[in-house]
VEXRO-784300 format. One line per field, with one value per residue (C-alpha): residue number from 1; residue in three letters; x, y negated, z. Coordinates in nm, 4 decimals. Layout:
nr = NUM	...
rest = ALA	...
c1 = X	...
c2 = Y	...
c3 = Z	...
This chain:
nr = 1	2	3	4	5	6	7	8	9	10	11	12	13	14	15	16	17	18	19	20	21	22	23	24	25	26	27	28	29	30	31	32	33	34	35	36	37	38	39	40	41	42	43	44	45	46	47	48	49	50	51	52	53	54	55	56	57	58	59	60	61	62	63	64	65	66	67	68	69	70	71	72	73	74	75	76	77	78	79	80	81	82	83	84	85	86	87	88	89	90	91	92	93	94	95	96	97	98	99	100	101	102	103	104	105	106	107	108	109	110	111	112	113	114	115	116	117	118	119	120
rest = MET	THR	GLY	PHE	ALA	GLY	MET	PHE	PHE	ARG	ALA	GLN	ASP	PRO	LYS	ALA	LEU	LEU	ALA	TRP	TYR	GLY	GLU	HIS	LEU	GLY	LEU	PRO	ILE	GLY	ASN	GLU	ASP	LEU	ALA	ILE	PHE	PRO	MET	SER	ARG	ASP	THR	HIS	TRP	VAL	PRO	PHE	PRO	GLU	ASP	THR	ASP	TYR	TRP	PRO	ALA	ALA	LYS	GLN	PHE	GLN	VAL	GLY	PHE	THR	VAL	SER	ASP	LEU	ASP	ALA	MET	LEU	GLU	GLN	LEU	ARG	SER	GLY	GLY	VAL	SER	VAL	ASP	ALA	HIS	VAL	GLU	GLU	HIS	ALA	PHE	GLY	ARG	PHE	GLY	TRP	CYS	VAL	ASP	LEU	GLU	GLY	ASN	ARG	VAL	GLU	LEU	TRP	GLU	PRO	PRO	THR	GLY	GLY	LEU	PRO	GLU	THR
c1 = 0.4606	0.7189	0.6063	0.3297	0.1337	-0.0650	-0.3348	-0.6749	-0.9658	-1.2743	-1.2621	-1.5313	-1.3070	-1.0096	-0.8308	-0.8580	-0.7475	-0.4506	-0.3511	-0.3772	-0.1376	0.0984	0.0958	0.1126	0.3022	0.4990	0.3541	0.5045	0.1962	0.2162	0.0296	-0.2307	-0.3890	-0.1974	0.1225	0.4003	0.6808	0.9718	1.1901	0.9249	0.9205	0.6852	0.4121	0.1054	-0.1229	-0.4522	-0.7687	-1.0784	-1.4167	-1.6413	-1.8940	-1.6424	-1.7505	-1.3921	-1.4181	-1.6893	-1.8630	-1.7369	-1.4741	-1.2436	-0.8696	-0.5693	-0.2822	0.0728	0.3771	0.7417	0.9150	1.2781	1.2078	0.8763	0.9052	0.9748	0.6861	0.4411	0.5489	0.5137	0.1615	0.0656	0.2040	-0.0102	-0.3256	-0.3545	-0.5119	-0.2261	-0.2599	-0.0492	0.0413	0.3633	0.4537	0.8128	0.9078	1.2208	1.0882	1.0447	0.8405	0.4776	0.2566	-0.0811	-0.2723	-0.6118	-0.6443	-0.8818	-1.1623	-1.1220	-0.9109	-0.6487	-0.2945	-0.0059	0.3485	0.6359	0.9981	1.1955	1.4885	1.8167	2.0118	1.7422	1.4739	1.5655	1.5771	1.2711
c2 = -2.1908	-1.9777	-1.6194	-1.3635	-1.3420	-1.0242	-0.8109	-0.8056	-0.5919	-0.3994	-0.0276	0.2273	0.3713	0.1375	0.3707	0.6746	0.4736	0.3293	0.6807	0.8004	0.5288	0.6104	0.9817	0.9674	0.6445	0.6020	0.2637	0.1494	0.1629	-0.0481	-0.0303	-0.2843	-0.0757	-0.2549	-0.2140	-0.4736	-0.4895	-0.6637	-0.6423	-0.8413	-1.1458	-0.9703	-0.9175	-0.7569	-0.4941	-0.4796	-0.2817	-0.4619	-0.3070	-0.2772	-0.5218	-0.7997	-1.1522	-1.2821	-1.3246	-1.2771	-0.9406	-0.8223	-0.5511	-0.5561	-0.5110	-0.3099	-0.3050	-0.2474	-0.1185	-0.1022	0.2361	0.3341	0.6579	0.6666	1.0294	1.1502	0.9452	1.0724	1.4311	1.3739	1.2422	1.5362	1.7799	1.6082	1.6608	1.2966	1.2161	1.0864	0.9417	1.1520	0.8388	0.6554	0.3268	0.2209	-0.1404	-0.3557	-0.4779	-0.1302	0.1862	0.2087	0.4908	0.5069	0.7077	0.6849	0.6379	0.8006	0.5551	0.5645	0.2497	0.2532	0.1971	0.0862	0.2043	0.0069	0.1138	-0.2004	-0.1513	-0.0430	-0.3484	-0.5957	-0.7658	-0.8978	-1.2731	-1.4258
c3 = 0.1481	0.3286	0.2596	0.2380	0.5646	0.5179	0.3583	0.5266	0.4079	0.5140	0.5875	0.6712	0.9435	1.0074	1.2521	1.0228	0.7197	0.9079	1.0189	0.6551	0.5386	0.8244	0.7423	0.3627	0.2894	0.6103	0.7075	1.0387	1.2610	1.5770	1.9041	1.7904	1.5100	1.2375	1.0405	1.0507	0.7956	0.9735	0.6609	0.4710	0.6975	0.9407	0.6832	0.8390	0.6889	0.8770	0.7987	0.9300	1.0138	0.7094	0.8577	0.9289	0.8412	0.8324	0.4483	0.1785	0.1576	-0.1853	-0.1281	-0.4270	-0.3955	-0.4976	-0.2575	-0.3796	-0.1936	-0.2956	-0.2754	-0.3156	-0.5102	-0.6970	-0.8080	-0.4533	-0.3134	-0.5740	-0.5033	-0.1285	-0.1854	-0.4095	-0.1519	0.1115	-0.0948	-0.2036	-0.5405	-0.7596	-1.1100	-1.3500	-1.5486	-1.4547	-1.6243	-1.6852	-1.7555	-1.7373	-1.4013	-1.2541	-1.2443	-1.1314	-1.0081	-0.8359	-0.5815	-0.4138	-0.0382	0.2090	0.1231	-0.2559	-0.2955	-0.5703	-0.4371	-0.6597	-0.5859	-0.7375	-0.7621	-0.8527	-1.0928	-0.9317	-1.0474	-0.9459	-1.1474	-1.4926	-1.5351	-1.6946
């Protein structure tokens, strides 16, 4: 294995959901209706049509994104009218918060610790 290739999932309205993530979380949306993260070894984030048969029909997932300032991101989301969980968890391996996207999917936001992850 050399890296994480991508996140693929069904969406009721892939274009609208992609635009939501671009607007509220700043995902780098490309010309092909997908987001590519060049700093993460070109990881792709691609919403598929809800009726895709590319994988089994059960739609169960939670996507997670890293952020540099969790408090600022959560405030940005609240200001944009996004449903944000009031609970924030703090651990030695970082801080976590959550929001809900346009289609009701829970999204985890992770701010890694400033000095890097602790050794395990």
